[in-house]
C-alpha distance (Angstrom), angle and dihedral (degrees) to the residues before:
residue distance angle dihedral
X1 . . .
X2 3.82 . .
X3 3.77 91.0 .
X4 3.88 90.2 53.7
X5 3.80 91.0 48.7
X6 3.81 90.7 49.3
X7 3.79 92.0 52.0
X8 3.77 91.5 45.2
X9 3.80 90.1 51.5
X10 3.82 90.1 49.7
X11 3.85 91.8 50.4
X12 3.83 91.7 49.8
X13 3.84 91.8 48.4
X14 3.80 90.4 47.6
X15 3.80 92.5 50.8
X16 3.80 91.9 47.9
X17 3.79 91.8 51.2
X18 3.76 92.4 43.9
X19 3.81 91.3 51.8
X20 3.80 88.7 48.7
X21 3.76 90.5 52.6
X22 3.84 92.0 49.3
X23 3.79 91.9 51.2
X24 3.83 92.6 49.7
X25 3.81 102.2 53.3
X26 3.79 96.5 117.9
X27 3.77 117.9 111.5
X28 3.81 119.4 -97.9
X29 3.75 126.2 -162.9
X30 3.79 114.2 -137.1
X31 3.83 109.5 -160.2
X32 3.77 120.0 -154.3
X33 3.77 135.4 179.4
X34 3.81 125.1 -61.8
X35 3.83 93.6 25.5
X36 3.75 94.1 -60.1
X37 3.82 114.3 148.3
X38 3.77 135.3 172.0
X39 3.78 131.1 -163.4
X40 3.81 123.2 -152.1
X41 3.81 140.0 139.9
X42 3.78 110.6 -75.2
X43 3.80 93.3 -120.7
X44 3.82 90.0 59.3
X45 3.78 91.1 49.0
X46 3.82 91.1 51.6
X47 3.79 91.4 46.2
X48 3.78 91.0 50.2
X49 3.79 92.9 49.7
X50 3.80 90.0 48.6
X51 3.83 91.1 50.2
X52 3.79 92.7 48.8
X53 3.82 90.0 49.5
X54 3.78 91.3 51.0
X55 3.82 91.4 49.1
X56 3.82 92.3 48.4
X57 3.82 89.7 49.6
X58 3.82 92.6 52.0
X59 3.78 92.9 46.4
X60 3.85 89.3 49.1
X61 3.83 90.5 53.3
X62 3.80 96.4 49.7
X63 3.87 97.6 85.9
X64 3.82 89.4 50.4
X65 3.83 92.2 50.0
X66 3.78 91.4 49.2
X67 3.86 91.2 49.0
X68 3.85 91.2 50.1
X69 3.79 91.3 47.8
X70 3.77 91.7 49.3
X71 3.84 91.3 49.2
X72 3.78 91.2 48.1
X73 3.79 91.4 50.5
X74 3.85 90.5 50.8
X75 3.83 90.9 49.6
X76 3.81 90.8 49.5
X77 3.85 90.6 52.6
X78 3.78 91.3 45.8
X79 3.81 91.4 50.9
X80 3.85 90.7 48.2
X81 3.79 91.0 49.7
X82 3.79 92.0 48.0
X83 3.81 91.3 49.5
X84 3.83 91.1 48.4
X85 3.82 90.6 49.2
X86 3.80 91.5 49.1
X87 3.83 90.8 49.1
X88 3.82 89.0 49.9
X89 3.76 92.7 50.0
X90 3.77 92.2 47.4
X91 3.86 91.3 49.7
X92 3.78 89.7 48.3
X93 3.82 91.4 49.9
X94 3.78 90.4 49.7
X95 3.81 91.0 51.0
X96 3.83 91.9 46.5
X97 3.84 93.1 50.0
X98 3.81 109.0 37.5
X99 3.81 94.4 170.1
X100 3.74 93.3 77.6
X101 3.79 118.4 86.6
X102 3.74 125.0 -139.6
X103 3.77 114.1 -96.2
X104 3.79 93.4 -112.2
X105 3.76 122.8 29.3
X106 3.79 119.4 -159.1
X107 3.75 116.8 -111.9
X108 3.87 113.8 -97.3
X109 3.81 112.1 -102.6
X110 3.82 93.5 -116.6
X111 3.81 94.4 54.2
X112 3.82 120.5 77.8
X113 3.76 115.8 -117.8
X114 3.80 114.6 -99.9
X115 3.82 114.4 -97.2
X116 3.73 132.8 -150.3
X117 3.83 114.9 -103.5
X118 3.82 114.7 -102.0
X119 3.80 117.3 -106.9
């Protein structure tokens, strides 16, 4: 149901934009600096401005993306170091106190492994 509504929404949006493009086929003159001018259909001018805006937005976000990736990498290394330190401390504690048994002992080789009960 949701997939159908999504495709229906996309079709409606496409038809609206297509009708907008058909209604704006007349030539537009874009005037720049130093007497430079350019003529093109209005729909292409709008599409070009939209594309430039998207590109500027992506370029503006790149430093933030890099900062977040760097921070995530640092956190990953810190977590790995903390886990390694914790494992070292646990191993040291087990060596210092040999009377404690590990939480799970492996099954002896002559005993069959436990099985799940049948349903």
